[in-house]
C-alpha positions, -999 to 999 in steps of 0.1 A, spaced: 500 902 330 512 870 312 523 876 276 504 856 250 522 828 232 528 821 195 521 785 190 531 758 165 512 725 164 531 696 148 510 667 135 479 689 136 457 669 113 450 641 139 423 640 166 448 655 192 457 684 169 420 691 162 413 692 199 442 715 206 429 739 179 394 737 194 406 745 229 432 771 220 412 790 194 396 812 220 423 810 246 435 844 258 471 832 258 469 825 220 487 852 200 487 831 169 487 795 159 503 778 129 499 741 121 519 714 103 508 683 85 528 671 56 500 649 43 475 678 43 500 706 34 482 735 16 447 724 27 426 747 48 422 736 84 385 732 82 388 707 54 403 682 79 386 696 110 351 707 97 339 717 132 364 745 132 351 762 100 347 799 107 365 796 140 401 787 130 416 801 98 448 791 81 462 762 62 484 733 70 521 738 63 544 711 51 573 722 73 574 747 102 590 781 98 607 784 131 617 820 124 580 829 130 586 821 167 618 840 169 603 874 179 578 859 203 583 863 240 565 830 245 573 805 218 553 773 223 553 740 204 527 713 208 537 680 192 508 657 183 530 636 160 527 598 160 544 577 187 581 577 180 582 605 155 593 633 177 620 613 194 633 602 160 635 637 147 646 654 179 683 660 171 674 678 139 646 698 154 668 709 183 693 723 159 666 741 140 653 756 173 688 767 182 694 783 148 661 802 152 671 814 186 642 798 205 657 766 220 664 781 254 630 798 259 606 775 241 579 755 258 575 720 243 545 699 251 546 664 236 513 644 234 529 612 223 544 583 243 580 593 234 591 608 267 567 597 294 591 571 308 625 579 322 645 547 315 654 529 283 647 495 298 613 505 311 604 520 277 615 489 258 595 468 282 564 488 277 566 494 239 585 463 228 612 483 210 643 504 219 638 541 223 650 562 193 668 588 216 674 571 249 697 599 262 666 622 262 646 600 286 643 618 319 647 652 304 609 658 302 586 666 331 558 641 333 527 662 328 500 646 351 491 681 364 474 669 396 506 651 406 534 672 391 519 707 393 549 723 410 574 707 385 552 718 355 554 754 367 591 756 357 592 730 330 603 737 294 597 701 282 565 683 292 555 648 283 517 644 284 505 612 301 486 585 282 448 585 284 444 552 303 473 562 325 457 595 334 424 578 345 441 551 365 466 574 382 439 599 392 419 570 406 450 559 427 468 591 437 450 597 470 458 562 483 490 554 464 512 558 495 490 534 515 512 504 525 501 469 517 476 476 488 484 442 473 466 434 440 453 464 421 429 449 395 421 475 368 395 473 341 395 500 316 371 508 287 378 532 259 362 547 228 373 543 192 390 578 190 417 564 213 430 545 183 437 577 163 423 592 132 436 566 107 411 538 100 420 504 114 404 474 131 400 493 163 381 522 147 363 507 117 326 512 124 313 478 112 337 459 134 333 482 164 298 495 166 282 463 179 311 447 197 328 448 231 361 431 237 393 431 257 427 439 240 463 437 252 452 421 285 478 424 312 503 440 288 491 474 279 518 500 276 502 525 300 508 502 329 544 514 330 534 550 337 511 539 366 539 517 380 563 547 380 537 568 400 531 540 425 568 534 431 574 572 435 548 572 463 566 543 481 541 516 471 556 482 479 546 446 473 517 458 451 507 440 419 491 459 390 468 439 366 453 460 339 428 447 312 417 474 287 385 470 267 373 484 233 337 498 235 313 509 208 316 547 216 337 574 201 350 593 231 356 584 267 374 563 292 359 545 322 384 528 346 376 507 376 404 499 401 396 472 427 416 462 457 414 451 493 420 477 519 450 466 541 443 449 574 458 477 594 432 501 580 403 483 595 369 483 580 364 508 552 332 529 549 325 546 517 321 580 533 355 581 550 373 570 518 353 594 497 363 622 521 399 613 517 395 617 479 377 650 484 405 664 506 432 652 482 416 669 451 403 700 470 426 723 450 422 706 417 401 723 391 392 693 370 387 663 393 352 660 406 343 635 433 308 623 426 281 602 443 270 570 427 291 561 396 307 584 371 294 587 336 313 591 304 285 612 290 289 637 318 326 644 309 327 639 271 341 670 254 353 684 287 386 684 307 369 669 338 376 636 354 348 623 376 357 598 404 336 579 428 344 553 455 324 522 465 332 498 493 319 466 508 338 456 540 375 458 529 367 455 492 371 489 474 362 499 439 374 533 427 359 544 394 370 572 371 355 586 338 371 611 315 373 621 278 403 604 263 409 633 238 405 661 263 416 653 299 434 622 285 452 642 258 448 677 244 429 692 274 456 681 298 482 695 274 465 729 275 462 726 313 500 721 315 505 750 291 485 772 315 505 761 345 539 764 328 531 799 314 514 813 346 478 813 335 450 802 358 449 764 354 414 763 340 419 791 314 402 781 282 391 748 297 362 756 319 335 742 298 308 716 304 304 683 286 279 681 258 250 662 275 231 642 266 
């Protein structure tokens, strides 16, 4: 029987922290949760996350008391801090964890972009700035569960993938090792919650509700994660061209990957390529291969990613839909938590979307 975990959530007042609390509140592996938010210190959790009233008790703390985790057999920390914050504070936190006697047995799952990439140059190229702690790059297991499941089982530090990166990689994994893929043209659409809980141009209702636009065309930071996966699968002479779009919805990502099937593969029929995807994801709890096209409304609020394949001659379009806050963020973090601690992978996550 797997021992339940005592859990701290850093940066728990944001959308990611709220989703972690929602998903973990009824999880059998939860022996207790405490949450940190300096901005909301002292406030009850339901004041920031009103949907959790009556379900999650407690108040936000200004600073974590790591001694609370010292007696736990399974100390766990989820970091939902802003991008760059965990990496900047890591040396000090590591000392605090060591002083509390939990450093060597603690599971750390980071939801930010800080440790997804394994090289300072690649990080700087993706984010336009040097990494705050470059010596730590490569020390985290990349937590795309469907790709790195075996590594996650023994990991102590897990870097959760980006939301767009999750959708695009799941759309490409079954064919990533195919030689001669050439141009991979990706169009991605995301809801406003992907911009975080703080108001801004990307989330302000009057500027978003009746608009549809591209942003960061051909230079979105999540491209780097997809490139790492492709290279790891031996992809050569491919070109990745990703254009993300901002849509008037709150949750969801819809990604379409288009490419020409290589000459050596001959004509492609939808059924054969769809079967290839079914076989690849046969043991995966949260990837569903669907007929027709996926729908964001069918996955919103859930940890599922729905994928479908369409072909015309050698032209292929692979489409993927997921919830950016769940499978693209907190849900995948809980999925990795389950795998790393020995729970069934779908523990606490087997729930349908809210539809319609």
